KEKE-3310 file (N, C-alpha, C; in steps of 0.2 Angstrom, whole numbers, plus 5000, padded with zeros to 4 digits):
npx = (4665:4681:4698:4714:4729:4744:4761:4766:4758:4761:4775:4772:4766:4753:4737:4720:4703:4689:4671:4655:4644:4631:4634:4631:4622:4632:4648:4663:4681:4693:4709:4721:4732:4747:4758:4776:4788:4797:4814:4822:4824:4832:4845:4862:4876:4893:4907:4920:4924:4935:4947:4963:4971:4972:4973:4963:4945:4936:4925:4917:4909:4891:4878:4861:4848:4832:4819:4822:4824:4835:4840:4840:4853:4851:4839:4831:4837:4848:4865:4876:4892:4901:4914:4924:4938:4950:4958:4948:4931:4920:4905:4891:4877:4861:4847:4830:4823:4812:4799:4803:4806:4813:4828:4844:4859:4877:4892:4910:4928:4943:4959:4976:4989:5004:5021:5039:5055:5071:5088:5093:5107:5122:5130:5147:5155:5163:5172:5163:5161:5149:5137:5128:5122:5121:5109:5107:5095:5094:5094:5084:5072:5055:5046:5031:5024:5011:5010:5011:5007:5012:5024:5035:5050:5057:5070:5081:5098:5111:5128:5138:5146:5154:5166:5180:5182:5182:5170:5160:5146:5129:5115:5098:5083:5067:5059:5048:5034:5029:5022:5010:5001:5002:4993:4987:4995:5006:5020:5027:5027:5038:5055:5060:5073)
npy = (5007:5002:5006:5001:5009:5004:4999:5002:5012:5022:5024:5029:5040:5044:5046:5040:5043:5035:5035:5028:5035:5046:5063:5077:5093:5102:5100:5095:5095:5084:5083:5070:5062:5054:5043:5044:5032:5021:5022:5015:5001:4999:4993:4997:5000:5002:5009:5006:4998:4997:5008:5016:5028:5044:5057:5065:5069:5055:5049:5036:5030:5029:5017:5014:5003:4998:4987:4981:4991:5004:5018:5036:5048:5063:5065:5055:5052:5059:5061:5059:5060:5054:5056:5053:5055:5053:5038:5023:5019:5024:5033:5032:5041:5039:5048:5049:5057:5067:5057:5048:5043:5043:5034:5026:5018:5015:5008:5011:5007:5016:5013:5012:5021:5015:5016:5018:5017:5026:5031:5033:5035:5030:5038:5043:5036:5037:5024:5015:5003:4997:4990:4999:5011:5028:5035:5045:5056:5065:5064:5056:5048:5047:5037:5038:5047:5059:5076:5089:5082:5077:5068:5057:5048:5035:5026:5012:5009:4997:4992:4979:4973:4977:4982:4993:5001:5003:5007:4999:4987:4992:4988:4992:4994:4993:5002:5016:5025:5043:5059:5071:5065:5052:5042:5039:5032:5017:5006:4999:4982:4977:4983:4992:5001)
npz = (4919:4925:4920:4922:4923:4914:4915:4902:4898:4906:4902:4890:4892:4889:4892:4894:4898:4899:4899:4902:4906:4904:4900:4910:4910:4914:4912:4920:4922:4928:4936:4933:4942:4940:4948:4946:4938:4948:4951:4959:4958:4948:4937:4938:4929:4928:4919:4924:4939:4948:4951:4949:4960:4954:4957:4954:4953:4950:4937:4932:4918:4917:4916:4915:4918:4916:4919:4907:4898:4892:4901:4899:4902:4911:4904:4909:4921:4934:4938:4952:4960:4974:4986:4977:4974:4983:4989:4993:4995:4983:4978:4967:4964:4958:4952:4950:4936:4926:4920:4930:4947:4964:4969:4966:4970:4967:4971:4969:4968:4973:4972:4979:4972:4964:4968:4964:4972:4971:4970:4984:4994:5003:5017:5021:5035:5051:5058:5070:5076:5073:5060:5055:5044:5038:5029:5014:5007:4998:4984:4981:4971:4967:4958:4950:4957:4958:4951:4962:4973:4990:4995:5004:5008:5019:5027:5032:5033:5031:5033:5025:5034:5050:5049:5045:5029:5010:4997:5001:5002:5005:5012:5010:5019:5026:5019:5019:5016:5017:5021:5016:5007:5008:5011:4999:4991:4988:4990:4976:4971:4965:4959:4968:4976)
capx = (4671:4688:4704:4720:4735:4749:4768:4767:4754:4765:4780:4771:4763:4747:4731:4714:4698:4683:4665:4649:4639:4629:4636:4626:4623:4638:4654:4669:4686:4697:4716:4723:4739:4750:4765:4782:4790:4802:4820:4825:4826:4836:4852:4867:4882:4899:4912:4925:4923:4941:4951:4969:4971:4975:4973:4957:4939:4935:4918:4916:4903:4886:4873:4856:4843:4826:4814:4824:4825:4841:4837:4845:4855:4848:4831:4827:4840:4853:4871:4880:4897:4903:4920:4927:4945:4955:4957:4943:4925:4916:4898:4887:4870:4856:4841:4825:4821:4806:4794:4805:4807:4817:4835:4848:4866:4882:4899:4916:4934:4949:4965:4982:4994:5010:5027:5045:5060:5078:5092:5095:5114:5124:5135:5153:5155:5169:5171:5160:5160:5143:5136:5123:5123:5117:5107:5106:5089:5094:5094:5079:5067:5049:5043:5024:5020:5008:5013:5007:5006:5017:5026:5042:5051:5062:5072:5087:5104:5116:5134:5139:5149:5156:5173:5181:5184:5180:5166:5156:5139:5124:5108:5093:5078:5062:5056:5041:5031:5027:5020:5002:4997:5004:4987:4985:5001:5009:5026:5026:5030:5045:5058:5062:5080)
capy = (5002:5005:5004:5002:5011:4999:5002:5004:5018:5027:5026:5033:5047:5045:5043:5041:5041:5033:5034:5026:5039:5052:5069:5082:5100:5105:5095:5098:5091:5083:5081:5064:5062:5047:5043:5042:5026:5021:5020:5011:4994:4999:4990:5002:4997:5007:5007:5003:4998:4997:5013:5018:5035:5048:5064:5069:5066:5050:5048:5031:5031:5026:5015:5012:4999:4997:4983:4979:4997:5008:5025:5041:5052:5070:5065:5050:5052:5063:5057:5063:5056:5056:5053:5050:5057:5049:5030:5021:5018:5030:5031:5035:5041:5040:5051:5049:5063:5067:5052:5043:5045:5038:5034:5020:5020:5010:5009:5008:5007:5019:5010:5016:5022:5012:5020:5015:5022:5025:5037:5033:5034:5030:5043:5040:5037:5035:5018:5015:4996:4994:4991:5004:5016:5034:5036:5052:5055:5071:5063:5051:5048:5043:5036:5037:5052:5064:5083:5093:5078:5077:5061:5057:5041:5034:5019:5011:5006:4993:4990:4972:4971:4983:4984:4999:4999:5007:5004:4993:4986:4994:4985:4997:4990:4997:5008:5018:5031:5048:5065:5072:5062:5045:5037:5037:5028:5011:5004:4994:4975:4976:4989:4996:5001)
capz = (4919:4927:4917:4926:4919:4914:4914:4895:4897:4910:4898:4884:4895:4886:4897:4891:4902:4895:4903:4898:4909:4900:4903:4912:4906:4916:4912:4923:4921:4934:4934:4935:4944:4940:4951:4942:4939:4953:4948:4964:4956:4941:4936:4937:4926:4928:4915:4928:4946:4952:4948:4953:4962:4949:4960:4951:4954:4945:4936:4927:4914:4920:4911:4919:4914:4921:4915:4900:4894:4894:4902:4896:4907:4911:4902:4914:4928:4935:4941:4957:4962:4981:4988:4971:4972:4986:4989:4997:4992:4981:4977:4962:4966:4952:4955:4944:4933:4921:4923:4935:4953:4968:4968:4967:4970:4965:4973:4965:4973:4971:4975:4980:4967:4966:4967:4965:4975:4969:4972:4990:4995:5010:5019:5024:5042:5055:5061:5077:5078:5071:5053:5054:5039:5038:5022:5011:5003:4994:4977:4980:4966:4968:4952:4950:4961:4954:4952:4967:4979:4994:4997:5006:5010:5024:5026:5036:5029:5035:5029:5025:5041:5055:5048:5041:5022:5005:4992:5005:5000:5009:5011:5012:5021:5029:5015:5022:5013:5022:5018:5017:5003:5009:5011:4992:4988:4991:4986:4971:4973:4962:4956:4973:4977)
cpx = (4677:4694:4710:4726:4741:4756:4769:4764:4758:4771:4778:4768:4757:4741:4725:4708:4691:4677:4659:4643:4638:4632:4630:4627:4630:4644:4660:4674:4690:4704:4718:4730:4742:4757:4770:4784:4796:4809:4824:4828:4830:4843:4857:4874:4887:4904:4918:4923:4929:4946:4957:4969:4975:4975:4967:4951:4937:4927:4917:4909:4897:4881:4867:4850:4838:4820:4816:4825:4831:4839:4843:4846:4852:4840:4828:4830:4846:4859:4875:4886:4899:4909:4924:4934:4950:4953:4951:4937:4921:4909:4895:4880:4866:4850:4836:4824:4815:4801:4796:4807:4811:4824:4838:4855:4871:4889:4904:4922:4939:4954:4971:4986:5001:5016:5033:5050:5067:5081:5095:5103:5116:5130:5141:5152:5162:5167:5169:5159:5153:5142:5131:5125:5118:5115:5106:5100:5088:5092:5088:5074:5061:5045:5035:5020:5017:5010:5008:5006:5012:5019:5033:5043:5057:5064:5078:5092:5109:5122:5134:5142:5151:5163:5174:5183:5180:5175:5162:5149:5135:5118:5103:5086:5073:5059:5049:5040:5028:5024:5012:4998:4999:4999:4985:4990:5003:5016:5025:5030:5037:5048:5060:5070:5082)
cpy = (5006:5002:5006:5003:5006:5003:5005:5011:5024:5029:5030:5040:5049:5042:5045:5039:5040:5032:5032:5030:5045:5059:5074:5089:5103:5100:5098:5093:5090:5081:5075:5064:5055:5047:5041:5035:5026:5018:5016:5004:4994:4996:4995:4998:5003:5004:5004:5003:4998:5002:5014:5026:5039:5056:5068:5066:5061:5049:5043:5032:5026:5023:5012:5009:4997:4993:4982:4985:5001:5015:5030:5046:5059:5069:5061:5050:5057:5059:5062:5058:5059:5052:5050:5052:5053:5042:5029:5019:5024:5028:5035:5035:5043:5042:5051:5056:5062:5062:5047:5047:5040:5039:5027:5022:5014:5012:5007:5010:5011:5016:5014:5016:5019:5016:5016:5020:5021:5031:5038:5031:5033:5035:5040:5041:5035:5028:5018:5008:4993:4995:4996:5010:5022:5035:5044:5051:5061:5070:5057:5053:5044:5042:5034:5042:5057:5071:5086:5089:5078:5070:5060:5049:5040:5027:5018:5007:5002:4991:4982:4969:4978:4985:4990:4997:5004:5003:4998:4993:4988:4991:4990:4993:4995:5003:5010:5025:5036:5054:5065:5068:5054:5040:5035:5033:5022:5010:4998:4987:4974:4983:4994:4996:4996)
cpz = (4922:4923:4921:4921:4919:4914:4907:4895:4900:4906:4893:4886:4892:4890:4894:4897:4898:4900:4899:4901:4904:4903:4904:4908:4908:4916:4915:4922:4927:4932:4937:4936:4944:4943:4945:4943:4943:4949:4953:4962:4950:4942:4934:4935:4925:4923:4918:4936:4951:4948:4952:4954:4957:4951:4957:4953:4948:4944:4930:4924:4917:4915:4916:4915:4919:4916:4908:4896:4897:4895:4899:4901:4906:4909:4908:4921:4928:4939:4946:4960:4969:4983:4983:4969:4976:4987:4994:4992:4990:4979:4971:4964:4959:4955:4949:4942:4927:4924:4928:4941:4958:4966:4969:4967:4969:4968:4969:4970:4969:4975:4975:4974:4969:4964:4968:4968:4972:4971:4979:4991:5002:5011:5022:5031:5045:5059:5069:5079:5076:5063:5051:5049:5039:5031:5020:5006:4999:4987:4976:4975:4967:4962:4952:4954:4957:4956:4957:4973:4983:4997:4998:5007:5015:5024:5031:5032:5034:5030:5029:5031:5044:5054:5044:5034:5017:5001:4995:5003:5006:5007:5014:5013:5025:5026:5017:5019:5019:5018:5018:5013:5003:5008:5004:4988:4992:4987:4982:4973:4971:4960:4961:4974:4982)
residu = (UNK:UNK:UNK:UNK:UNK:UNK:UNK:UNK:UNK:UNK:UNK:UNK:UNK:UNK:UNK:UNK:UNK:UNK:UNK:UNK:UNK:UNK:UNK:UNK:UNK:UNK:UNK:UNK:UNK:UNK:UNK:UNK:UNK:UNK:UNK:UNK:UNK:UNK:UNK:UNK:UNK:UNK:UNK:UNK:UNK:UNK:UNK:UNK:UNK:UNK:UNK:UNK:UNK:UNK:UNK:UNK:UNK:UNK:UNK:UNK:UNK:UNK:UNK:UNK:UNK:UNK:UNK:UNK:UNK:UNK:UNK:UNK:UNK:UNK:UNK:UNK:UNK:UNK:UNK:UNK:UNK:UNK:UNK:UNK:UNK:UNK:UNK:UNK:UNK:UNK:UNK:UNK:UNK:UNK:UNK:UNK:UNK:UNK:UNK:UNK:UNK:UNK:UNK:UNK:UNK:UNK:UNK:UNK:UNK:UNK:UNK:UNK:UNK:UNK:UNK:UNK:UNK:UNK:UNK:UNK:UNK:UNK:UNK:UNK:UNK:UNK:UNK:UNK:UNK:UNK:UNK:UNK:UNK:UNK:UNK:UNK:UNK:UNK:UNK:UNK:UNK:UNK:UNK:UNK:UNK:UNK:UNK:UNK:UNK:UNK:UNK:UNK:UNK:UNK:UNK:UNK:UNK:UNK:UNK:UNK:UNK:UNK:UNK:UNK:UNK:UNK:UNK:UNK:UNK:UNK:UNK:UNK:UNK:UNK:UNK:UNK:UNK:UNK:UNK:UNK:UNK:UNK:UNK:UNK:UNK:UNK:UNK:UNK:UNK:UNK:UNK:UNK:UNK)
# end
């Protein structure tokens, strides 16, 4: 008779071969090769799927479920993270280990970090018939920028009118971020100068 190994047998890793044939004088043994369980259909659950840029490689906790069973990292699978530092789509790769084979992946998103701008001032100017103001960025403060990241800001300034005078109001518009790490940041919706 033939017995078909079930998934439970493979999980237990206990295999038994039964024969009704009489053994001859010389009995030989043969190795049985059983393929590993495929992990490709596993359900991957991440502790977080949307994270804000923090300047570090982000590694949300991974939980893997297969056929109602929760698998164990290192014993049943290995985890690898790809593109998990800067903004965009990051990927977690789950590769079968032990009695599991194959792989499955799960994506998560790293979003831009929000910053607020303050400290921009307007320089004095000689009357030129226009309301355009020249701005000073020496004391500018970018709240929310991570240490080591390079971020700058530019903007345009306009006096309330073109007339000469003191203590005139300056409107700042067109705030724009620059610098080598600008792609990982965005201006906050509120709190800007």
